[in-house]
N, CA, C and O atoms as CSV, one atom per row, in Angstrom:
chain,resi,resn,atom,element,x,y,z
A,1,MET,N,N,-1.511,0.162,12.617
A,1,MET,CA,C,-1.821,1.137,11.594
A,1,MET,C,C,-2.982,0.604,10.766
A,1,MET,O,O,-2.962,-0.543,10.319
A,2,ASP,N,N,-3.978,1.431,10.570
A,2,ASP,CA,C,-5.139,1.074,9.766
A,2,ASP,C,C,-4.986,1.611,8.351
A,2,ASP,O,O,-4.627,2.771,8.150
A,3,ILE,N,N,-5.265,0.751,7.371
A,3,ILE,CA,C,-5.250,1.140,5.961
A,3,ILE,C,C,-6.545,0.655,5.337
A,3,ILE,O,O,-6.915,-0.511,5.479
A,4,GLU,N,N,-7.225,1.545,4.653
A,4,GLU,CA,C,-8.461,1.195,3.957
A,4,GLU,C,C,-8.313,1.592,2.485
A,4,GLU,O,O,-8.092,2.761,2.171
A,5,ILE,N,N,-8.436,0.623,1.597
A,5,ILE,CA,C,-8.340,0.900,0.160
A,5,ILE,C,C,-9.683,1.429,-0.318
A,5,ILE,O,O,-10.707,0.754,-0.208
A,6,LEU,N,N,-9.667,2.642,-0.850
A,6,LEU,CA,C,-10.888,3.276,-1.340
A,6,LEU,C,C,-11.099,3.017,-2.822
A,6,LEU,O,O,-12.227,2.817,-3.272
A,7,LYS,N,N,-10.004,3.023,-3.579
A,7,LYS,CA,C,-10.069,2.821,-5.016
A,7,LYS,C,C,-8.770,2.150,-5.446
A,7,LYS,O,O,-7.688,2.569,-5.036
A,8,GLN,N,N,-8.875,1.109,-6.270
A,8,GLN,CA,C,-7.675,0.410,-6.698
A,8,GLN,C,C,-7.795,0.027,-8.169
A,8,GLN,O,O,-8.768,-0.590,-8.602
A,9,ASP,N,N,-6.771,0.415,-8.912
A,9,ASP,CA,C,-6.657,0.111,-10.322
A,9,ASP,C,C,-5.186,-0.206,-10.569
A,9,ASP,O,O,-4.365,-0.075,-9.662
A,10,LYS,N,N,-4.851,-0.613,-11.767
A,10,LYS,CA,C,-3.456,-0.939,-12.081
A,10,LYS,C,C,-2.539,0.264,-11.871
A,10,LYS,O,O,-1.442,0.121,-11.329
A,11,ASN,N,N,-2.979,1.443,-12.293
A,11,ASN,CA,C,-2.137,2.634,-12.237
A,11,ASN,C,C,-2.642,3.709,-11.286
A,11,ASN,O,O,-2.135,4.830,-11.303
A,12,LEU,N,N,-3.641,3.385,-10.451
A,12,LEU,CA,C,-4.185,4.375,-9.519
A,12,LEU,C,C,-4.660,3.682,-8.253
A,12,LEU,O,O,-5.385,2.689,-8.308
A,13,VAL,N,N,-4.245,4.212,-7.121
A,13,VAL,CA,C,-4.702,3.709,-5.829
A,13,VAL,C,C,-5.015,4.898,-4.937
A,13,VAL,O,O,-4.254,5.863,-4.870
A,14,GLU,N,N,-6.150,4.812,-4.253
A,14,GLU,CA,C,-6.516,5.792,-3.230
A,14,GLU,C,C,-6.769,5.014,-1.949
A,14,GLU,O,O,-7.561,4.071,-1.928
A,15,VAL,N,N,-6.092,5.416,-0.883
A,15,VAL,CA,C,-6.236,4.737,0.402
A,15,VAL,C,C,-6.448,5.754,1.515
A,15,VAL,O,O,-6.139,6.938,1.382
A,16,ARG,N,N,-6.981,5.248,2.604
A,16,ARG,CA,C,-7.154,6.049,3.815
A,16,ARG,C,C,-6.232,5.438,4.859
A,16,ARG,O,O,-6.328,4.245,5.147
A,17,VAL,N,N,-5.335,6.246,5.431
A,17,VAL,CA,C,-4.403,5.779,6.464
A,17,VAL,C,C,-4.512,6.690,7.677
A,17,VAL,O,O,-4.978,7.825,7.574
A,18,ASN,N,N,-4.075,6.183,8.834
A,18,ASN,CA,C,-4.170,7.000,10.045
A,18,ASN,C,C,-2.811,7.466,10.553
A,18,ASN,O,O,-2.724,8.027,11.645
A,19,SER,N,N,-1.739,7.241,9.773
A,19,SER,CA,C,-0.398,7.633,10.209
A,19,SER,C,C,0.189,8.689,9.279
A,19,SER,O,O,0.496,8.413,8.119
A,20,LEU,N,N,0.337,9.881,9.797
A,20,LEU,CA,C,0.932,10.964,9.024
A,20,LEU,C,C,2.394,10.665,8.688
A,20,LEU,O,O,2.859,11.000,7.598
A,21,THR,N,N,3.109,10.046,9.602
A,21,THR,CA,C,4.510,9.715,9.379
A,21,THR,C,C,4.663,8.765,8.203
A,21,THR,O,O,5.482,9.000,7.315
A,22,ILE,N,N,3.884,7.702,8.192
A,22,ILE,CA,C,3.951,6.729,7.099
A,22,ILE,C,C,3.575,7.398,5.782
A,22,ILE,O,O,4.237,7.186,4.766
A,23,ALA,N,N,2.526,8.194,5.793
A,23,ALA,CA,C,2.072,8.860,4.572
A,23,ALA,C,C,3.159,9.775,4.003
A,23,ALA,O,O,3.394,9.775,2.795
A,24,GLU,N,N,3.810,10.542,4.847
A,24,GLU,CA,C,4.810,11.501,4.360
A,24,GLU,C,C,6.087,10.798,3.898
A,24,GLU,O,O,6.653,11.171,2.870
A,25,VAL,N,N,6.544,9.802,4.627
A,25,VAL,CA,C,7.742,9.069,4.210
A,25,VAL,C,C,7.480,8.354,2.886
A,25,VAL,O,O,8.302,8.413,1.972
A,26,LEU,N,N,6.348,7.688,2.787
A,26,LEU,CA,C,6.014,6.979,1.554
A,26,LEU,C,C,5.852,7.950,0.390
A,26,LEU,O,O,6.272,7.651,-0.728
A,27,ARG,N,N,5.249,9.110,0.642
A,27,ARG,CA,C,5.093,10.117,-0.409
A,27,ARG,C,C,6.454,10.570,-0.934
A,27,ARG,O,O,6.654,10.684,-2.144
A,28,ALA,N,N,7.379,10.825,-0.023
A,28,ALA,CA,C,8.708,11.295,-0.423
A,28,ALA,C,C,9.445,10.240,-1.241
A,28,ALA,O,O,10.043,10.563,-2.267
A,29,TYR,N,N,9.409,9.004,-0.808
A,29,TYR,CA,C,10.108,7.938,-1.540
A,29,TYR,C,C,9.436,7.653,-2.877
A,29,TYR,O,O,10.123,7.395,-3.865
A,30,LEU,N,N,8.112,7.695,-2.927
A,30,LEU,CA,C,7.419,7.471,-4.197
A,30,LEU,C,C,7.687,8.613,-5.172
A,30,LEU,O,O,7.843,8.388,-6.372
A,31,HIS,N,N,7.740,9.837,-4.653
A,31,HIS,CA,C,8.022,10.999,-5.496
A,31,HIS,C,C,9.390,10.848,-6.166
A,31,HIS,O,O,9.544,11.143,-7.351
A,32,ASN,N,N,10.368,10.394,-5.407
A,32,ASN,CA,C,11.714,10.173,-5.955
A,32,ASN,C,C,11.779,8.904,-6.793
A,32,ASN,O,O,12.740,8.706,-7.536
A,33,GLY,N,N,10.767,8.038,-6.686
A,33,GLY,CA,C,10.748,6.785,-7.417
A,33,GLY,C,C,10.139,6.876,-8.792
A,33,GLY,O,O,10.044,5.866,-9.489
A,34,GLY,N,N,9.727,8.052,-9.201
A,34,GLY,CA,C,9.265,8.252,-10.563
A,34,GLY,C,C,7.787,7.996,-10.826
A,34,GLY,O,O,7.411,7.740,-11.969
A,35,VAL,N,N,6.942,8.057,-9.807
A,35,VAL,CA,C,5.520,7.909,-10.078
A,35,VAL,C,C,4.977,9.198,-10.681
A,35,VAL,O,O,5.568,10.266,-10.528
A,36,LYS,N,N,3.858,9.087,-11.360
A,36,LYS,CA,C,3.263,10.242,-12.046
A,36,LYS,C,C,2.713,11.267,-11.055
A,36,LYS,O,O,2.906,12.470,-11.226
A,37,PHE,N,N,2.020,10.775,-10.008
A,37,PHE,CA,C,1.420,11.674,-9.013
A,37,PHE,C,C,1.340,10.945,-7.683
A,37,PHE,O,O,0.943,9.781,-7.626
A,38,VAL,N,N,1.715,11.630,-6.620
A,38,VAL,CA,C,1.555,11.088,-5.272
A,38,VAL,C,C,1.320,12.263,-4.326
A,38,VAL,O,O,2.059,13.248,-4.337
A,39,ALA,N,N,0.279,12.139,-3.510
A,39,ALA,CA,C,-0.040,13.205,-2.556
A,39,ALA,C,C,-0.946,12.660,-1.472
A,39,ALA,O,O,-1.591,11.624,-1.638
A,40,TRP,N,N,-0.983,13.374,-0.363
A,40,TRP,CA,C,-1.923,13.051,0.697
A,40,TRP,C,C,-2.576,14.345,1.162
A,40,TRP,O,O,-2.033,15.435,0.982
A,41,ARG,N,N,-3.746,14.200,1.761
A,41,ARG,CA,C,-4.425,15.365,2.351
A,41,ARG,C,C,-5.237,14.904,3.538
A,41,ARG,O,O,-5.622,13.739,3.638
A,42,ARG,N,N,-5.489,15.830,4.427
A,42,ARG,CA,C,-6.301,15.539,5.608
A,42,ARG,C,C,-7.210,16.718,5.842
A,42,ARG,O,O,-6.752,17.855,5.959
A,43,GLU,N,N,-8.491,16.451,5.910
A,43,GLU,CA,C,-9.474,17.513,6.096
A,43,GLU,C,C,-9.339,18.189,7.451
A,43,GLU,O,O,-9.552,19.395,7.577
A,44,HIS,N,N,-8.981,17.401,8.470
A,44,HIS,CA,C,-8.882,17.912,9.838
A,44,HIS,C,C,-7.939,16.995,10.603
A,44,HIS,O,O,-7.903,15.798,10.316
A,45,PRO,N,N,-7.173,17.507,11.566
A,45,PRO,CA,C,-6.240,16.648,12.311
A,45,PRO,C,C,-6.881,15.425,12.981
A,45,PRO,O,O,-6.194,14.439,13.248
A,46,SER,N,N,-8.162,15.480,13.247
A,46,SER,CA,C,-8.827,14.334,13.868
A,46,SER,C,C,-9.303,13.300,12.846
A,46,SER,O,O,-9.782,12.231,13.222
A,47,LYS,N,N,-9.175,13.613,11.570
A,47,LYS,CA,C,-9.646,12.720,10.499
A,47,LYS,C,C,-8.470,11.951,9.897
A,47,LYS,O,O,-7.324,12.389,9.997
A,48,PRO,N,N,-8.752,10.805,9.271
A,48,PRO,CA,C,-7.665,10.043,8.618
A,48,PRO,C,C,-7.148,10.749,7.362
A,48,PRO,O,O,-7.774,11.669,6.837
A,49,ILE,N,N,-6.009,10.293,6.912
A,49,ILE,CA,C,-5.345,10.873,5.747
A,49,ILE,C,C,-5.813,10.157,4.487
A,49,ILE,O,O,-5.910,8.930,4.459
A,50,LEU,N,N,-6.103,10.932,3.448
A,50,LEU,CA,C,-6.442,10.376,2.153
A,50,LEU,C,C,-5.180,10.453,1.295
A,50,LEU,O,O,-4.607,11.527,1.112
A,51,PHE,N,N,-4.762,9.323,0.780
A,51,PHE,CA,C,-3.492,9.188,0.083
A,51,PHE,C,C,-3.768,8.689,-1.327
A,51,PHE,O,O,-4.475,7.698,-1.511
A,52,LYS,N,N,-3.207,9.379,-2.334
A,52,LYS,CA,C,-3.447,9.017,-3.734
A,52,LYS,C,C,-2.113,8.809,-4.440
A,52,LYS,O,O,-1.200,9.628,-4.332
A,53,ILE,N,N,-2.017,7.684,-5.172
A,53,ILE,CA,C,-0.816,7.353,-5.933
A,53,ILE,C,C,-1.240,7.017,-7.355
A,53,ILE,O,O,-2.118,6.182,-7.572
A,54,GLU,N,N,-0.605,7.678,-8.322
A,54,GLU,CA,C,-0.882,7.410,-9.732
A,54,GLU,C,C,0.444,7.182,-10.444
A,54,GLU,O,O,1.395,7.943,-10.267
A,55,SER,N,N,0.496,6.136,-11.244
A,55,SER,CA,C,1.725,5.775,-11.945
A,55,SER,C,C,1.426,5.523,-13.409
A,55,SER,O,O,0.333,5.082,-13.763
A,56,SER,N,N,2.402,5.806,-14.258
A,56,SER,CA,C,2.205,5.540,-15.682
A,56,SER,C,C,3.209,4.524,-16.215
A,56,SER,O,O,2.897,3.781,-17.146
A,57,GLU,N,N,4.406,4.481,-15.642
A,57,GLU,CA,C,5.450,3.586,-16.144
A,57,GLU,C,C,5.351,2.175,-15.574
A,57,GLU,O,O,5.579,1.204,-16.296
A,58,LYS,N,N,5.019,2.048,-14.312
A,58,LYS,CA,C,4.902,0.752,-13.659
A,58,LYS,C,C,3.630,0.729,-12.821
A,58,LYS,O,O,3.017,1.772,-12.594
A,59,THR,N,N,3.235,-0.442,-12.365
A,59,THR,CA,C,2.017,-0.525,-11.554
A,59,THR,C,C,2.259,0.159,-10.210
A,59,THR,O,O,3.393,0.262,-9.740
A,60,VAL,N,N,1.190,0.613,-9.617
A,60,VAL,CA,C,1.294,1.260,-8.311
A,60,VAL,C,C,1.819,0.260,-7.277
A,60,VAL,O,O,2.619,0.610,-6.410
A,61,LYS,N,N,1.362,-0.971,-7.382
A,61,LYS,CA,C,1.814,-1.999,-6.442
A,61,LYS,C,C,3.334,-2.158,-6.491
A,61,LYS,O,O,3.979,-2.260,-5.447
A,62,LYS,N,N,3.903,-2.181,-7.682
A,62,LYS,CA,C,5.356,-2.306,-7.837
A,62,LYS,C,C,6.067,-1.060,-7.306
A,62,LYS,O,O,7.101,-1.167,-6.647
A,63,ALA,N,N,5.516,0.112,-7.591
A,63,ALA,CA,C,6.130,1.362,-7.117
A,63,ALA,C,C,6.141,1.424,-5.593
A,63,ALA,O,O,7.142,1.821,-4.997
A,64,VAL,N,N,5.042,1.039,-4.960
A,64,VAL,CA,C,4.966,1.048,-3.494
A,64,VAL,C,C,5.931,0.022,-2.921
A,64,VAL,O,O,6.618,0.299,-1.938
A,65,SER,N,N,5.987,-1.149,-3.520
A,65,SER,CA,C,6.904,-2.191,-3.061
A,65,SER,C,C,8.359,-1.709,-3.127
A,65,SER,O,O,9.128,-1.923,-2.191
A,66,GLU,N,N,8.727,-1.067,-4.220
A,66,GLU,CA,C,10.091,-0.539,-4.361
A,66,GLU,C,C,10.369,0.559,-3.345
A,66,GLU,O,O,11.470,0.629,-2.797
A,67,ALA,N,N,9.390,1.412,-3.086
A,67,ALA,CA,C,9.559,2.495,-2.113
A,67,ALA,C,C,9.743,1.936,-0.703
A,67,ALA,O,O,10.585,2.422,0.052
A,68,VAL,N,N,8.968,0.927,-0.349
A,68,VAL,CA,C,9.088,0.312,0.979
A,68,VAL,C,C,10.461,-0.348,1.133
A,68,VAL,O,O,11.082,-0.242,2.191
A,69,GLU,N,N,10.930,-1.015,0.103
A,69,GLU,CA,C,12.263,-1.627,0.155
A,69,GLU,C,C,13.348,-0.561,0.311
A,69,GLU,O,O,14.321,-0.772,1.035
A,70,ALA,N,N,13.188,0.573,-0.359
A,70,ALA,CA,C,14.157,1.668,-0.230
A,70,ALA,C,C,14.155,2.238,1.189
A,70,ALA,O,O,15.212,2.563,1.729
A,71,VAL,N,N,12.977,2.358,1.789
A,71,VAL,CA,C,12.877,2.840,3.173
A,71,VAL,C,C,13.586,1.860,4.111
A,71,VAL,O,O,14.349,2.275,4.983
A,72,LYS,N,N,13.336,0.578,3.932
A,72,LYS,CA,C,13.990,-0.438,4.772
A,72,LYS,C,C,15.506,-0.372,4.641
A,72,LYS,O,O,16.230,-0.445,5.633
A,73,LYS,N,N,15.971,-0.234,3.415
A,73,LYS,CA,C,17.415,-0.177,3.158
A,73,LYS,C,C,18.038,1.028,3.855
A,73,LYS,O,O,19.086,0.910,4.490
A,74,ASP,N,N,17.393,2.188,3.735
A,74,ASP,CA,C,17.914,3.391,4.384
A,74,ASP,C,C,17.872,3.273,5.908
A,74,ASP,O,O,18.786,3.741,6.586
A,75,CYS,N,N,16.836,2.662,6.445
A,75,CYS,CA,C,16.748,2.461,7.902
A,75,CYS,C,C,17.855,1.523,8.386
A,75,CYS,O,O,18.435,1.738,9.450
A,76,ASP,N,N,18.140,0.491,7.606
A,76,ASP,CA,C,19.233,-0.424,7.964
A,76,ASP,C,C,20.579,0.302,7.952
A,76,ASP,O,O,21.423,0.059,8.814
A,77,LYS,N,N,20.779,1.193,6.973
A,77,LYS,CA,C,22.022,1.981,6.917
A,77,LYS,C,C,22.171,2.841,8.174
A,77,LYS,O,O,23.237,2.893,8.788
A,78,ILE,N,N,21.088,3.506,8.537
A,78,ILE,CA,C,21.116,4.377,9.729
A,78,ILE,C,C,21.384,3.561,10.971
A,78,ILE,O,O,22.194,3.956,11.809
A,79,ALA,N,N,20.716,2.424,11.103
A,79,ALA,CA,C,20.928,1.562,12.268
A,79,ALA,C,C,22.378,1.090,12.331
A,79,ALA,O,O,22.963,1.017,13.412
A,80,GLY,N,N,22.957,0.768,11.169
A,80,GLY,CA,C,24.352,0.349,11.132
A,80,GLY,C,C,25.302,1.450,11.565
A,80,GLY,O,O,26.280,1.192,12.267
A,81,LEU,N,N,25.017,2.674,11.152
A,81,LEU,CA,C,25.860,3.807,11.558
A,81,LEU,C,C,25.767,4.088,13.056
A,81,LEU,O,O,26.747,4.497,13.679
A,82,LEU,N,N,24.594,3.870,13.623
A,82,LEU,CA,C,24.405,4.141,15.048
A,82,LEU,C,C,25.074,3.078,15.926
A,82,LEU,O,O,25.394,3.340,17.085
A,83,LYS,N,N,25.281,1.889,15.378
A,83,LYS,CA,C,25.936,0.825,16.141
A,83,LYS,C,C,27.421,1.045,16.274
A,83,LYS,O,O,28.049,0.474,17.166
A,84,LYS,N,N,28.004,1.861,15.409
A,84,LYS,CA,C,29.463,2.095,15.441
A,84,LYS,C,C,29.875,2.911,16.627
A,84,LYS,O,O,31.061,3.195,16.799
């Protein structure tokens, strides 16, 4: 997966990613995680996704880290249920 940071600040990050799945899962978890604004857009299916995250309560880095940990935790739960 390719990630290119276009703009980075304490409370704002804009990145370019090539995975729609990662962008949508991360958007959903960040949205539930209390960030101020999170969205992605793609000009055309052949172009990469532009992803923007803005936070006011905590740094974007912390919000993304918490969202990734939540995704991992949920994936582990699902894997555990499938092993039964």
